[in-house]
C-alpha positions in Angstrom: 192.3 116.6 113.9 193.5 118.0 110.6 197.3 118.7 110.5 197.9 116.7 113.5 201.0 114.4 113.2 200.5 110.8 114.5 202.6 109.7 117.4 204.9 107.2 116.0 206.5 104.5 118.1 208.7 103.0 115.3 209.5 105.8 112.9 212.0 103.6 110.9 209.3 101.1 110.0 206.9 103.9 109.4 209.3 105.5 106.8 210.0 102.1 105.3 206.3 101.4 104.8 205.6 104.9 103.2 208.5 104.4 100.8 206.8 101.2 99.8 203.6 103.0 99.1 201.3 102.5 102.2 199.2 105.4 103.2 200.2 107.5 106.2 197.4 106.1 108.2 198.3 102.4 107.4 201.9 103.0 107.9 201.3 104.5 111.4 199.0 101.8 112.3 201.3 99.0 111.4 204.4 100.6 112.9 202.7 101.3 116.2 201.4 97.8 116.3 204.8 96.4 115.6 206.3 98.6 118.4 203.7 97.3 120.9 203.6 93.6 120.0 206.9 93.0 118.1 207.4 92.9 114.4 207.0 89.1 113.9 203.3 88.8 115.3 202.3 91.9 113.2 204.1 90.6 110.1 202.0 87.3 110.1 198.7 89.1 110.5 196.7 90.3 107.5 197.1 89.8 103.8 198.5 91.6 100.9 196.4 94.3 99.2 198.6 94.7 96.2 200.0 97.9 94.8 197.7 100.9 93.8 199.4 100.8 90.3 197.7 97.4 89.8 194.2 98.8 90.6 191.8 100.1 88.0 190.8 103.7 87.9 187.2 102.8 89.1 188.8 100.8 92.0 191.0 103.7 93.0 187.9 106.1 92.9 186.0 103.8 95.1 188.8 103.6 97.7 189.2 107.4 97.6 185.4 107.6 98.3 185.7 105.1 101.1 188.3 107.2 102.7 186.3 110.4 102.3 188.7 112.1 99.9 187.4 114.9 97.7 188.0 116.0 94.2 189.0 112.4 93.1 186.3 112.1 90.3 188.3 114.2 87.9 191.8 112.7 88.6 193.7 110.5 86.4 195.2 107.2 87.6 198.6 108.7 88.6 197.0 111.5 90.6 194.6 109.1 92.4 197.7 106.8 93.3 199.5 109.7 94.7 196.5 111.1 96.7 195.8 107.7 98.2 199.4 107.2 99.1 199.6 110.6 100.8 196.2 110.2 102.6 
């Protein structure tokens, strides 16, 4: 539902992840999983996707398309990174 705020179980971790550049969706998913299972098990799971700054523009556009974002085709790298982080 557009505009609906996620229910966060660990707001502190959510804010830390957002500050590090994770998207709203990813930060909420990780912080809620950490609150439910503990931070240690969640921290061991998954890999490292790297920073969006290290991605090429075509990679950023592909990710924007995967997420269903619109208007990404005319954006520059900085705008794409900002859009992906705020998704």
